[in-house]
C-alpha positions as CSV (number, residue, x, y, z in Angstrom):
1,M,-2.4,1.3,-21.2
2,V,-2.7,4.3,-18.8
3,V,-3.7,3.7,-15.2
4,R,-5.1,6.8,-13.7
5,P,-5.0,7.4,-9.9
6,R,-8.2,6.7,-8.0
7,V,-10.1,9.9,-7.1
8,A,-12.0,9.7,-3.9
9,S,-15.2,11.6,-3.3
10,A,-15.1,14.4,-0.7
11,C,-17.6,12.6,1.5
12,E,-15.8,9.2,1.4
13,T,-14.8,7.9,4.9
14,P,-11.3,6.5,5.0
15,T,-10.9,2.7,5.4
16,I,-8.0,3.1,7.8
17,E,-7.3,6.2,9.7
18,S,-5.1,7.2,12.7
19,E,-4.6,10.4,14.6
20,G,-1.6,11.0,16.9
21,L,-1.2,7.2,17.3
22,M,1.4,6.5,20.0
23,R,2.8,3.4,21.7
24,K,5.2,3.3,24.6
25,F,6.9,0.4,26.4
26,G,7.7,1.9,29.7
27,N,9.5,5.3,29.0
28,F,10.6,4.1,25.5
29,V,8.4,5.6,22.7
30,V,8.2,3.1,19.8
31,V,5.5,4.9,17.7
32,D,5.2,8.6,18.1
33,Q,2.3,10.8,16.7
34,V,1.4,8.8,13.6
35,N,-1.3,10.4,11.4
36,F,-2.6,9.0,8.2
37,K,-5.8,8.3,6.1
38,I,-6.1,5.5,3.7
39,G,-9.1,5.3,1.4
40,R,-10.9,2.3,0.1
41,G,-8.9,0.6,-2.8
42,E,-5.6,2.3,-2.0
43,T,-2.4,0.3,-1.5
44,F,0.0,1.4,1.3
45,G,3.0,0.0,3.0
46,F,5.3,0.9,5.9
47,L,9.0,1.2,4.9
48,G,11.8,1.7,7.3
49,S,14.8,0.2,9.0
50,N,14.7,-2.6,11.6
51,G,13.3,-1.4,14.9
52,C,11.5,1.7,13.6
53,G,8.0,0.6,14.6
54,K,6.5,-0.9,11.4
55,A,5.3,-4.1,13.1
56,T,4.1,-2.2,16.2
57,K,1.9,0.1,14.0
58,M,0.4,-2.9,12.2
59,K,-0.3,-4.6,15.6
60,M,-2.1,-1.5,16.8
61,L,-4.1,-1.3,13.6
62,T,-5.1,-5.0,13.8
63,V,-6.0,-4.7,17.5
64,L,-3.3,-7.1,18.6
65,L,-1.7,-4.4,20.6
66,P,-3.5,-1.4,22.2
67,A,-2.3,2.1,21.5
68,T,-0.8,4.1,24.5
69,S,-2.6,7.2,23.4
70,R,-4.9,8.7,20.7
71,W,-6.8,6.6,18.2
72,A,-7.0,4.5,15.1
73,K,-10.1,3.6,13.1
74,L,-10.5,0.6,10.8
75,F,-13.6,0.3,8.6
76,R,-15.1,3.4,10.2
77,G,-15.0,1.9,13.7
78,P,-12.7,2.7,16.6
79,M,-10.2,0.0,17.4
80,G,-11.4,-2.1,20.4
81,K,-8.7,-3.9,22.4
82,Y,-10.2,-7.4,21.8
83,D,-12.4,-6.7,18.8
84,M,-12.6,-10.1,17.0
85,E,-14.9,-8.7,14.2
86,M,-12.2,-6.3,13.2
87,R,-9.6,-9.0,13.2
88,R,-11.7,-11.1,10.8
89,N,-11.4,-8.3,8.2
90,V,-7.6,-8.1,8.3
91,D,-5.3,-10.8,7.2
92,Y,-2.3,-10.5,9.6
93,P,0.4,-11.7,10.4
94,R,2.0,-12.6,7.1
95,S,4.7,-11.1,5.0
96,T,2.3,-8.7,3.4
97,P,-0.7,-7.7,5.5
98,I,-3.9,-7.5,3.5
99,C,-6.9,-5.3,4.5
100,R,-10.2,-6.5,3.0
101,A,-12.0,-3.2,2.4
């Protein structure tokens, strides 16, 4: 069996997107200028050593922690600080966060 990569159309809006996402705690920069686009049906993960900002990025993407600057979008909408509707579409925290796209 051959599994071919999914081909997104040019007009498809990403399910999860960030541009210049940044988070600081005081003067300490935890997440610095993160840019990515994840399409519907794609699988992604954050890999890295302890303390490199994986959980912080996920918390920003699931509106549990506000970004210090720039923006992230989930399901085509901007991330609101206390957006409960967005939280209902994301299963987090758990060992493997799952986004229901």
